[in-house]
N, C-alpha and C positions, 0 to 999 in steps of 0.2 A: 579549529576556527568554525564559527557559525556561517553556514551558507545562507540561511534565512533566519532572521530574527523579527518576528511579527508580534507586537505587544498590544493587547486589548483592542483588537480590530472590531469596529462596529460599522455596519453598512445598513442604512435605512432607505427604503424606497417608499416615499409617501408615508403611509401608516404601518407599512410592513417592515419588520426588522429581519433582514435576510441573514446577517451575521451579527452575533451578539456577544462581544467580549472575547474573541478568539485570540489566544496566545500560542504561537508555534516557535520552537527553536530547533532548527534542522542542522545537524552537524554536517560538515563537509565530508563528502565521500560515501554517503549512505543512500539507500533507496528508502524514501519516506513515503508512506501511503496515507492518503487522506480518504477515509472511508465513511460511507453513510448512504442512505437511500436518496433517490432523486428529491431535490428540494431541501436537502440538509444544509446547504450553504457552501458546498465544496467549490463549485465553479466560481462563485462570487469571491470567495477567499483568494483563489489563485489569480483572478483578474486584478485584484487589489495588489497582490505581490508583484505582478507584472507592470503595474502602473496603468493598466487599461481602465480601471475604475479608481476613483479617489475615495478613500475611506471617509465615512462620516466623522469618525474619530479613531485614534490609535496611530501607531507608527510601524514602519516596515524598513528593514535594512537587508540588502543582499550583498554578502561578502563585505559587510561594513559600510556599504554605500546606501545613503538614504534615498529611497525610491522617489519620494516626492521632490527632493532637491535636485537629483541628478539621474533622471530616468534614462537618458541616452546612454550613460555609462553602464547602467544595469542591463539594458538591452544588448549591449555589445558582448556581454558574458553569459547571456541567457538565451536558451532555445525554447520555443513554445510550439507544442503540437495541440491545437484546439480539438474539442470533441467532434465538431462537424468540419467536413472538408472545406477549406477556405482558400485554396489556391485557384489560379485562373483556369477555368475549364476550357477556354478557347485558345489557350497556349499549350504547346507540347510539354512533355515531361522535361526535356532539356531546356526549353525556353523558360519555364517556371524556375528551374534551378539557376539559370544565368541571371534572371531578373533579381531573385533574392540574394544571390551572391553579390551583385552590385549594390543592393540595399545594405548588405552587411559590410560593404567596404573592401571586399576581396579584390586584389589586383588581377591583371590578365592571366599571367602564368599560374598563379595560385588558384584562380577560378577554374582553369582547365584541368589542373591536376585533381582538385577537390571533387569536381563533378564526375570525372572518370572514376575516381575512387569510390564515391557513393553510389554511382550507377551499378558498379560491380558488387559492392557490399550488400545492396538491397535488391539485387537481382532485377534491375530495371533497364539494363543495357539494351536489350532487344526491343524495348518499348520507348526508347528515348525520343522517337519521332512521333509518337502517338499523342493525340490531344488528351489532356488530363481528364476532360469530361467523358472520354470514351473508355477510361480505365475501369476495371472491376473494383468493387469495394475494397478488397484486400490490397490491390496495387495502389489505390488512392491513399490508404493508410501508410503503406511503405514509403510512398513519395512524400507524404506529409512529414514523416519522421526524418527522412533524408534531408529535406529542406531545413528542418529545425536544427540539424547538426552541421550545416554547411560551414559555419564560422567557428567550429570546434568550441562550443560553449562550455563553461565550467558548471553551469546549472541547466538541467533540462527539466522543463515542466510539461507534463502530458496530462490532458484532461480526458478521462474515460477512453483510453486508447483502444480498449477491446470491446466497447459496447457494440453489440450487434454483429460481431465477427465470429467465424467458426472456431472450434477448439484448436485446430492446428495453428491458425494465425495467432490466437491468444498465446499459445505456447511459444511461438516464434518471437513475439514481442517481449515476453519476459526473459527469454534467453538473450535477446539483444540488450535489454536493460542491465542484465548481469554483466555482459561484456563491457558495456559502457562504464559501469561502476568500477570494473577492474582497471579501466583506463583513467580513472580518477574523476569521472563525471558524477556530480551529485544529482539525484533524480527525485523529483516530487511528482507523484502520480496520484490522480484521483480515480476512484472506482466504487461502484456499488456491488461488485462481485466480491463477497467476503472471502471466498476461497483463495482468490488471487493474493490477498494480503499476506498469506503465508510466505510469499516471496520477498516481502519487505523486511528491512532491518528494524524499522520502527514504524508505528502507525498511530494515527489519531482518529478516534471514532467521533464523527460529527452527527448531531441530531438537533433539529430545530434551531440551527444557527450557532450552536454551542459545541465545544469539545467535551464529550462525555467521558473520555478516558484516553490516555496516551501511554505508550510503552512498546516493548517488543511484542510480537504475537503471543509468546508464552506468558509475558507479564500481564497482558490484557486478560488472558484466560484465567490466570491465577487471581487477578483482581476481581473478576466476575464471580468466581466460585469460592474464593478464600483459600485457594491452594490447588493441588492436583487431586484427581480422583483415580483410585485404583480399585480393581475388582478381584476378588478371590473366591475360588471354589474350594471348600475344605471338607474333610471328613472329621466330624467331632464338633464340639461346641466351642467357638472362639470367643464368646462374649466376655468371659471373666478375664482372659488374657488381654483383650482389646481395651478393657477399662483402665489398664495400667499403662497404656501408650498414648501418644499424642494424636492418634487416629480417631476421627469422628465417624461413627457409623451412620451412613445415610440410608441404607436399605439392607434388610436382612430377610432372606427367603430360605426356608427349610424345604428340602425335597428328599424324603426318605432319610438315608444315612448321610446325605451330603447337604451342605448349606452354601448359599451364594451370598456374599457380603460385599457391599459397595462402601468404600471408605474415602473420607476426605483427609488428605495429609498435606503438610507444607510443601514437600518436594518428593515426587514419586521416585526419582532416581536415587534419593538418599534413604527412603523408607522401605522400599519394596523388599530388598534382600534381608535387612535386619528384622523386619516384621515377619517374614517367612520363617526365619531361623527361630525367632522367639515363639511363634505358634507351635512349631514342630518340637521345640524343647519341652512343651507342655502336652505332648502327644496329640496335637491337632495337626493331622496330615494335610498339607497344602497340595491340592491336585493341580490347580492352575492359579497363576497370579500375574496380572498385567495392568499397565496403566490404561485408563479409558481415554480414547481420543475425543477431544472436545473441539467443536468448530468455533470459528470466530463469529459466525452468525448467531450461534447460541449465546456466546458471551455478549454480543452486541445487544440482543434482546433482553438479556438479564440486566445489563448495565443501564439501558435506556428505559425499560418498562418495569423492572423489578420481577419479571417473570423468568424463570429458569427452565431448563429441561427437566423432565420428570425423573425423579431419582428412584 
């Protein structure tokens, strides 16, 4: 089942088109990343999915519910953690949780049990009486996520949850997202940290209000480069052998009796061992052979500008 089905979303502010024909289909039970630089249209897109902004055109359904027709039903099954801290700073941690529990419609006993559970889970128990405005940045982020989960949503939407936080907290949040996924929660997360997207099942790369590419992290990289890149260090001349394979030579460098060759292949896991065996069958000794690790940031640059990494 689709957790989110957004079709041809457009949002115009005056003469500026912030979102330009975005279509997203997010399967239930996945971590879906919406990636791109600041100003790409990520936050505007999720605000339309939440019903906080009305699209100029296009349609949005969350678990089959039309957001425009029945936003209240969508909110009952959706948790939202905004980019900037939006809870009441003059209320304590516990008071904020009680307030939002009542807004979500939790009853008395359920509220007590859920608040205790989340205070413990997010390591906030000893700070429950502290004003939210007096919390550290990391604790504010943990409180925001705890509040978003009070009503056990089926869909969690988090906007730049790790912007400006230190590496240990970034790691903590991604571990928490993986835990939530195991519990059956679908997660839509926006980020401009390309390295974080490796944690997602699927991602959509956004640039200038459009989706430039969508797929798994591996699919995105293969789309950007046309396959996988492998590198070999060999003794002997591999050129004639390589002409008979599906491997495309990207770079060839001779250094004495050894050569370094960088190749583009459809699938490194399928080509690396057979290619090694084929070279050695023709007396070309393979000293080293390994897949080249490519970053999503490099793939993003290639897909949005046409510029790739140097080969």
